N, C-alpha and C positions, 0 to 999 in steps of 0.2 A: 316406882316399880321395885318390886322385890328382887334384890341382886341374886338370891339364892335359886328362886323358882318362878321366874316371871311368868304371867298369864299371857299366851300367845294364840291369837286366832289367826288361822291361815285359811284364806278364802280361795278356794281353788285347788284341787289335789291331782292336777295332771302331772305331767313329767317334772317340771320345776317345782311346783307346790308340794309334790309328795316327797321329792328328795330333801328339800328345805325342812319340811315339817318332821321328816323322819330323823334327820341329823340333830335338829333341835331338841326333839323328844329324847333321843339318845343321851344328849349332853344334860338332861335333866330339867328342861323347861316344861311347863304345863301347857301342852298344845292341844288345841281343839281345831277341828276341821269343819269348814262350811262347804258342802257339797250338795248336788241335787241328782235325782233320778237314779239311773243304773249305777252310776259311780259311787253315790253314797251307799247304796245297798251293797256294793261289793266290798267297800271299806268297812261297813258294819259287820260283814260276814267274814272278811279275809284279813282286816286290818290294813294299814298303810303299807304296802310293799315296795321296797326299793333296793337298789344295788349300786355299789360304787365301784366302778372299774371291774377288776376280775375278782373282787371280793365276794363271798357267798351273799345271796339274796337275804334281806331281813323283812320281818313282818312285825309291826307294832300295833297293838289294839288301843287306838286312840278315840276320843269321843268325836262323833260325826253328826252333824244335824244343820239346823238353822242357826242364823246369828242370835235370834231370841232365846236359843237354849243355853247360851253360854255367858251372858252377862257381859259387863264391860271389861276389856282386856287392857293389859299394859302396852302390848304391841298388836297391831293387826298387819299382816302381810296380804297384799292382794296378788294372788298368783294366778290371774285369769287372762285371757287374750283381751287386747285392747278394745276390740269392737263389742264386748260385752262388759267392759270395766265400769262405765257410768251406772248401769243398772246393778252390777255386783257391789259397788260402793254404796249405793243407796240401800240395798238390802243389808248390808254390813253395819249400818249405822247404829243398831242396838249394841253392838260391841264396842262402839267408839264413844269414849267420854271425853271431857275437857282435856284431861292429861294424857289420853291414848296416843301414842305414835304411831303414824299409818305409813308403811312402806310398800308402795306400788312396785311389783316386779314385772315390768312390761317392756316390751319391744317398741322401737320406734320413738316418735315425738310424743313425750308424756302430756297428758291432759293439764298438768300443772305448770307447763313451761313458763307462762307469763305471770304466774301467781307472784304477788309481792314485787314485781318489777314493772318498769315503764316499757311498754311495747314499742320498739322503734318504728313500726309501721301502723296501719290503721286499727287493726284488730287486737283485742287484748286478751284473747283466748283462741284455742285451736278448734275451729268448728268441727273439722273432720273427726277428731277423737272425743270431742265433748259438746255436742249439739246444744246450743242454747247457754253453754256454760253452766250446765246443772251440776256437774261434779265439783267444778271449781267453786260453786257457792255453799257446798256442804260442809267443807273444812277450813279452819283458820290456816293459812300458810306455815305458821310456826309449828303446826302438827305434824307437817308432811316432811318425810326424809325421801329425797330422791335417790334412785338406785340405777345401776347400770349392771346388767346381768351377763356374765360370762360363765354360764353353766351349760354344758352341751349334754342335753338328756332327751331320752325318748320314752314314750309310754307304750310297751309291748300290747299285743292283743290280748294277753292274759293279764294286764292290769298292773304290770311291774314297771316301776320307774327305774330306768338304768341311765346313770350318769357316767360318761366317759370323759377322761381327761380332768384336770384340777377344777374344783369348785371355787368360782371366785366372783366377788360383788365389789363394786364400788358404790359407796353411799356417801351422802353429804345433805346439809340442811338446803331445803329449798329457797330459803332466805339468804343463803350465803353462810360462809364460815364453817366451823366445826364445833358445835355445842357439846357440853359434857353429856348431855342426854344421848346425842347421837354417838358419841364415842363410846357409851356404854352398850348401845346396840351393836356396834362394830365388835366390841370385845366378847359379846354374847355369840354372835355369829363366828368369831374366830374359834372359841371354845368348842363349838359344834363342827369344828373341822372345815369352815367355809373361809378361805382366805379373803380378808376383807379390808379394802383400802379406804380410808377416811379422806374425802375429797372436800377442800375448801371452796371449790368452784365446781359444783356438779354438773353445771350446763356444758362445761368444756368435755367433760366424760361423756354426757349424754350424745353431743355432736359426734364423738369418735365412733360410738356404737350405731348412732343414726346412719353414719356413712357406710359402715360395714354392713350393716343390715339392708339398706338400700342397694348396695352394690352386689349383694349375694342372694338375697331371698327371691325377689322376682325372677332373676336370671335362673335360679335352681329350678323354678317352675318351668320356665320356658324352655330349658335346655334339658330338664330332669338330669341335673348334674349335681354330684356332691362336691363339697368345697375343695377337695384336693384337685379335681379336675378343673374347677374354676379358677384356681390360683396357679396351676401349672400348665394348662393348655393354652397356647397363645391365641387362638381363636375366642376362648372365653375370657382369658386374662384382659384381653383389649377392652371388652366391656365392662370389666370390674375396674380397671383403671380409670376410664372415662367417667364412671358414675362417682367414684372416689374424689376424682378433681371437681367435678360439678358441686358435690355436696360440700366439700372444704370451702370452695368459692362462696356458697350460699352462707355458711356458718359465718365467714368474714363479714357479709353485709348485715349480720345479726350481732356484730361485735364480739364474736367469739372465735377464739383459735382452739381447735380441738385438742385434747390432751396428748394424742399421738400424731406424729407427721406421717406422710403417705407411706414411707418405707416401714415405719413401726406397724401400721395398719395391715400393710401386706404381710409382713412377718408373722402378725398375729393369725391372719387367715390361714397362712401356711402349716402353723402348729396344729391346727384343729384335725387336719388330715382328712380322711374319706368319710366325712359326717354329712348327712342330709339335713339341710336347714329345717326349721320347724315349720316354714311354710311348705316345703316339699313334702314333709311328713303329712301335713293336712290335706294337700292336694291328692296324694296317693290314696288316702283314707276317705276322700269325698267330703272333708270337712270345710266350712268356710275359711277364706284365707284372711290373714291378718294384713291386708293391703291397705287398710285405712291408716293406722299409725306409721308403718313402715314405709308406705308409698304415697298415698293421697295427702296425708299430712305434710310431708316434706314439700310437695308440689304445691300445696296451700301456701306454705311460708314462701316459697320461690315466686309464686304469682303475687303475693303482696309486695315482695321485694323488686319485682320486675326482672327476675333471673330466669332464663329459658329452660335450662337442663334437659336438651333433647334427648339424649341417650337414656337417662332416668325415666323420663316421661315415656319413651318407647317401650322400655322394659315393663314399666307398671301397666301400660296399656295392653301389651302382649300377654302377660301373665293374667290380667283381668279377663281377656277374651278366651284364653285356654280354659281358665276355671269355669266360665259361663258356658262353654262348649261341653265340658265334661259334665256339668250339672244337667244341661239340656239332654245330652245322651242318657244319663241315669234316669231322668223323667220319661223319656221314650221307652225305655226297657221295662219300666215299671208296670206291673200288672193292672 
């Protein structure tokens, strides 16, 4: 990897992908964007448009197209929703060579969770997020850098990716430890203005974010509530606390203690303020919800371990029902 201007492919230029691509390009990386349809056309016409906090919006003219247009990259960032990630990874393979480092920027239980490890229960992959283990078979575990994303961003109707609050990532080798190559990626992200922690046990950090996502995303759809209400109203906070406890107990069954304790998780949620989760943003926009990785994948792991998780199961079920009803209503109103 060239230390001066690494070649970086960003697959997906939604809110998170556009912010990360924009910051890396501003810091001097050679960034190419893989996108489809109307979003690709908008980027080709207007550039990658992003805004950090109250700073003025920026627009960068970056190459946008298919993976076949850009050749093998030093780093590939997968910034797509988990339910389309296996297909997106397969499509990104022309950019991935034997030395390419691949960093999935996804919520929920990652498809690589059991890669290079011994699964404590029956299944060695997460079927909900990687049916048939297709994604897991595409890459060697040593190429994968796990990540946990703490970037609050939303894509406006005008195509502007607006990030509020600090931009923060946790990354670490999927095989454990902290290699020099992964440290170089962390340094690159830091130079771009993304506070990046290098983790020697990325699964501990994954479980922290899994707990926070599961406790807040489905509830945000059910109650149509932003995070400030979820963490400060007693009626909503009771549900948040219950799901956090259930998820931490599940992590223990998989031999992992999350990197934050319950008090730290709650403090993290409170710091975000009146922000709408990505799942609530998708619900309001009529887009598919990321209930697979955030909800169903956790319940899949719970079923394998014989862990009931009644509150989490109810919230995921209610969010699924509400989304299905909304989709049915839209279908009825269609001409």
